[in-house]
C-alpha positions as CSV (number, residue, x, y, z in Angstrom):
1,X,31.7,51.6,3.2
2,X,28.7,50.8,5.2
3,X,26.5,52.0,2.5
4,X,28.2,49.7,0.0
5,X,27.4,46.9,2.1
6,X,23.6,48.1,2.5
7,X,23.5,48.5,-1.1
8,X,24.7,45.0,-2.1
9,X,22.3,43.5,0.5
10,X,19.5,45.4,-0.9
11,X,20.4,44.3,-4.4
12,X,20.8,40.6,-2.8
13,X,17.4,40.4,-1.6
14,X,15.9,42.0,-4.8
15,X,17.5,39.6,-7.3
16,X,16.0,36.5,-4.6
17,X,12.6,37.9,-5.8
18,X,13.0,37.1,-9.2
19,X,11.0,34.0,-10.3
20,X,12.8,30.6,-11.0
21,X,11.8,28.6,-14.1
22,X,12.6,25.3,-13.5
23,X,12.5,23.2,-16.8
24,X,11.5,19.7,-15.4
25,X,11.3,16.7,-18.2
26,X,8.2,15.3,-16.9
27,X,7.7,11.8,-18.0
28,X,4.8,10.5,-20.0
29,X,1.8,9.6,-17.8
30,X,1.9,6.2,-16.2
31,X,-0.6,3.9,-15.4
32,X,-0.9,3.0,-11.5
33,X,-2.7,-0.2,-10.3
34,X,-4.1,-0.7,-6.9
35,X,-5.8,-4.0,-7.2
36,X,-6.9,-6.6,-4.3
37,X,-9.3,-9.3,-3.3
38,X,-9.5,-9.7,0.3
39,X,-11.1,-12.8,1.9
40,X,-12.0,-11.8,5.5
41,X,-11.4,-15.1,7.6
42,X,-13.5,-14.1,10.6
43,X,-17.1,-13.5,8.8
44,X,-16.4,-15.0,5.5
45,X,-16.9,-12.0,3.3
46,X,-14.8,-10.8,0.4
47,X,-13.4,-7.2,-0.8
48,X,-12.7,-7.4,-4.5
49,X,-11.9,-4.0,-6.1
50,X,-9.5,-2.8,-8.9
51,X,-8.2,1.3,-8.9
52,X,-6.7,2.5,-11.6
53,X,-5.3,6.2,-11.9
54,X,-2.5,8.0,-13.9
55,X,0.8,9.6,-12.8
56,X,1.0,13.3,-12.4
57,X,4.1,15.8,-13.0
58,X,6.2,16.4,-9.9
59,X,4.4,19.5,-9.0
60,X,1.2,18.7,-9.4
61,X,-0.7,16.8,-6.5
62,X,-4.2,16.5,-8.2
63,X,-5.2,13.0,-8.5
64,X,-6.1,11.6,-12.1
65,X,-8.2,8.5,-12.5
66,X,-7.7,6.1,-15.3
67,X,-11.3,6.1,-16.5
68,X,-12.8,3.9,-19.3
69,X,-10.7,1.0,-18.9
70,X,-11.9,-2.6,-19.6
71,X,-11.0,-5.0,-16.6
72,X,-11.5,-8.7,-15.9
73,X,-10.1,-11.4,-13.8
74,X,-9.4,-14.9,-15.0
75,X,-9.0,-17.9,-13.1
76,X,-6.7,-21.0,-13.9
77,X,-9.9,-22.9,-15.5
78,X,-10.6,-19.9,-17.9
79,X,-13.4,-18.4,-16.1
80,X,-13.7,-14.5,-16.3
81,X,-15.1,-11.9,-13.8
82,X,-15.8,-8.7,-15.1
83,X,-15.1,-5.6,-13.4
84,X,-17.4,-2.3,-14.0
85,X,-16.4,1.2,-13.5
86,X,-18.2,3.4,-11.0
87,X,-19.0,6.5,-13.3
88,X,-15.8,7.9,-14.2
89,X,-14.0,7.3,-10.9
90,X,-11.3,4.6,-11.9
91,X,-12.8,2.5,-9.2
92,X,-13.8,-1.0,-10.7
93,X,-16.0,-3.5,-8.9
94,X,-17.3,-6.8,-9.9
95,X,-20.8,-8.0,-9.2
96,X,-19.3,-11.7,-8.9
97,X,-17.7,-13.4,-6.2
98,X,-14.3,-14.8,-7.0
99,X,-14.1,-18.2,-5.5
100,X,-11.9,-19.0,-2.4
101,X,-9.2,-21.1,-3.6
102,X,-5.7,-21.3,-1.9
103,X,-2.5,-21.4,-4.0
104,X,-4.5,-20.9,-7.4
105,X,-3.4,-18.6,-9.8
106,X,-5.8,-15.7,-10.8
107,X,-4.7,-13.2,-13.5
108,X,-5.8,-9.4,-13.8
109,X,-6.2,-8.2,-17.2
110,X,-6.6,-4.6,-18.4
111,X,-7.1,-2.7,-21.1
112,X,-6.6,1.1,-21.3
113,X,-6.3,3.6,-24.1
114,X,-5.4,0.5,-26.7
115,X,-2.8,-0.7,-24.0
116,X,-3.0,-4.0,-22.5
117,X,-1.6,-5.1,-18.9
118,X,-1.7,-8.1,-17.0
119,X,-0.4,-9.3,-13.5
120,X,-0.2,-12.9,-11.6
121,X,-1.0,-13.6,-8.3
122,X,-2.6,-16.6,-6.1
123,X,-4.4,-16.5,-2.8
124,X,-2.0,-16.8,0.3
125,X,-3.4,-17.8,3.5
126,X,-2.6,-16.1,7.0
127,X,-2.6,-17.2,10.4
128,X,-5.3,-15.6,12.8
129,X,-4.9,-12.8,15.1
130,X,-5.5,-14.4,18.6
131,X,-5.3,-11.6,21.3
132,X,-4.4,-8.0,21.4
133,X,-2.3,-6.8,24.1
134,X,-2.2,-3.0,25.4
135,X,0.2,-1.5,27.5
136,X,1.3,2.5,28.1
137,X,4.8,3.5,27.4
138,X,6.7,6.7,27.8
139,X,8.1,7.6,24.5
140,X,10.2,10.6,24.4
141,X,8.5,12.3,27.4
142,X,5.0,11.5,25.9
143,X,2.4,8.7,26.9
144,X,1.9,6.6,24.3
145,X,-0.6,3.5,23.9
146,X,1.2,0.4,22.5
147,X,-1.0,-2.2,20.8
148,X,0.4,-5.5,20.2
149,X,-1.6,-8.2,17.5
150,X,-0.2,-11.7,18.2
151,X,-0.6,-14.5,16.0
152,X,1.2,-18.4,15.9
153,X,3.3,-18.9,12.9
154,X,2.6,-22.5,11.2
155,X,5.6,-24.8,11.6
156,X,7.6,-26.0,8.6
157,X,6.2,-23.1,6.4
158,X,7.2,-20.0,4.9
159,X,5.1,-17.3,5.3
160,X,4.7,-13.5,4.9
161,X,2.4,-11.2,5.9
162,X,1.8,-7.4,6.7
163,X,-0.2,-5.9,9.5
164,X,-2.6,-2.8,9.4
165,X,-3.9,-0.6,12.4
166,X,-6.5,2.1,11.1
167,X,-8.8,4.2,13.4
168,X,-10.4,7.4,13.1
169,X,-8.1,9.0,15.6
170,X,-5.0,8.0,13.8
171,X,-3.6,10.8,11.4
172,X,-2.8,7.9,8.9
173,X,-2.9,4.2,8.7
174,X,0.0,2.4,10.3
175,X,1.5,-0.8,8.8
176,X,3.9,-3.7,9.8
177,X,5.5,-6.4,7.7
178,X,6.3,-10.0,8.8
179,X,8.3,-12.9,7.5
180,X,9.2,-15.8,9.4
181,X,12.9,-15.8,9.3
182,X,13.3,-16.6,13.1
183,X,9.9,-17.2,14.5
184,X,8.6,-20.5,12.6
185,X,6.2,-22.3,14.7
186,X,6.3,-19.7,17.4
187,X,4.3,-16.7,18.2
188,X,5.1,-13.3,16.3
189,X,3.0,-9.9,16.3
190,X,2.6,-6.8,14.7
191,X,2.4,-3.5,16.8
192,X,1.2,0.2,17.1
193,X,2.8,3.0,19.3
194,X,0.7,5.9,19.3
195,X,-0.1,9.2,21.3
196,X,-3.2,9.9,19.5
197,X,-5.2,7.1,21.0
198,X,-7.5,7.3,24.1
199,X,-9.8,4.8,26.1
200,X,-12.9,3.8,24.1
201,X,-11.1,4.6,20.8
202,X,-11.7,1.9,18.0
203,X,-8.9,0.2,16.1
204,X,-9.6,-2.0,13.0
205,X,-6.5,-4.6,13.2
206,X,-5.9,-6.7,9.8
207,X,-3.1,-8.9,9.0
208,X,-2.9,-9.9,5.3
209,X,-1.3,-13.1,4.0
210,X,1.4,-12.1,1.3
211,X,3.2,-14.3,-1.6
212,X,7.2,-13.4,-1.5
213,X,7.0,-11.2,-4.4
214,X,4.3,-9.3,-2.5
215,X,6.4,-9.0,0.6
216,X,9.1,-7.5,-1.3
217,X,6.9,-5.0,-2.7
218,X,5.5,-3.9,0.4
219,X,8.6,-3.7,2.3
220,X,10.4,-1.7,-0.2
221,X,6.9,0.6,-0.3
222,X,6.8,0.8,3.4
223,X,10.6,1.5,3.7
224,X,10.5,4.4,1.0
225,X,7.7,6.1,2.6
226,X,8.9,5.8,6.3
227,X,12.6,5.7,6.2
228,X,14.1,9.1,7.5
229,X,17.2,9.5,5.8
230,X,19.6,12.5,6.1
231,X,20.4,14.9,3.4
232,X,22.1,12.1,1.3
233,X,19.8,9.5,1.5
234,X,19.0,7.4,-2.0
235,X,16.1,9.3,-3.9
236,X,13.1,7.4,-4.3
237,X,12.5,5.1,-7.4
238,X,9.4,3.5,-8.9
239,X,9.0,0.5,-7.3
240,X,8.4,-2.6,-9.7
241,X,5.1,-4.4,-8.9
242,X,3.5,-7.5,-10.5
243,X,1.8,-5.9,-13.2
244,X,3.4,-5.8,-16.9
245,X,2.5,-4.2,-20.1
246,X,2.0,-7.3,-22.5
247,X,4.4,-6.1,-25.5
248,X,6.6,-3.5,-24.0
249,X,8.2,-3.5,-20.5
250,X,9.2,0.0,-20.9
251,X,5.3,0.9,-20.4
252,X,4.9,-1.3,-17.3
253,X,2.5,-0.1,-15.0
254,X,3.3,0.9,-11.4
255,X,1.3,-0.9,-8.3
256,X,0.2,-4.3,-7.6
257,X,-2.5,-6.6,-7.5
258,X,-2.5,-8.9,-4.4
259,X,-4.7,-11.5,-3.3
260,X,-4.9,-12.4,0.4
261,X,-6.6,-14.3,3.3
262,X,-7.1,-11.7,6.2
263,X,-7.7,-12.2,9.8
264,X,-9.1,-9.1,11.2
265,X,-10.2,-7.9,14.7
266,X,-11.8,-5.0,16.3
267,X,-10.3,-3.6,19.3
268,X,-11.4,-0.9,21.8
269,X,-8.7,0.7,23.6
270,X,-8.9,0.5,27.7
């Protein structure tokens, strides 16, 4: 009997070594748009960039740039700002400074491989980060540093934003999103909790103004990338942004075109 069991187990392990050929129905490559205009309040500078890439099959992790596109932004008066590609990187920049115009609509236009895409967004203001508070907390038995970036919410306005905490000492950039459902006219904050920071480390803290549509996009994006569900959690899906294919909605790209006023502060950990 023992010999039969041993033989059965041996056959089981042998069979487990056979390769499994998974036939995946990889869809066609989809254009991915990461486009932003940031107006930094503190030093009156701007960042203007359009990054185009293509989706890849499930088991491939290689980044594929979308090179050779025609990219431009048009304002409400019909003025056009051309974005030129750096080499074949899929990164498109403009030499012109797009004017600071609150609430005016700008349209991003992209032509890639004979397909035409566009998206509209307006510049959204944001409150200043007026101070940063720091404290040490014990988090699951580990000493961590908590940073709290405080802002004052304008009264009688509908406001949306997200906070960004970036440092060479952090493994990844951390984000918080904010909407003023219950804090209109009062102070609110974004926070970072980390056991990776030490005294003397520098953290760049930013707050970006968002439109309502942009807030919904970033809320779903952050939730999908950080929520730790159980074995039956919902399978992640493509999140719809504000970029569309001009003639066929089935060909809509992924990603978002965002224009934000930004409040920025560089903080040194104490």
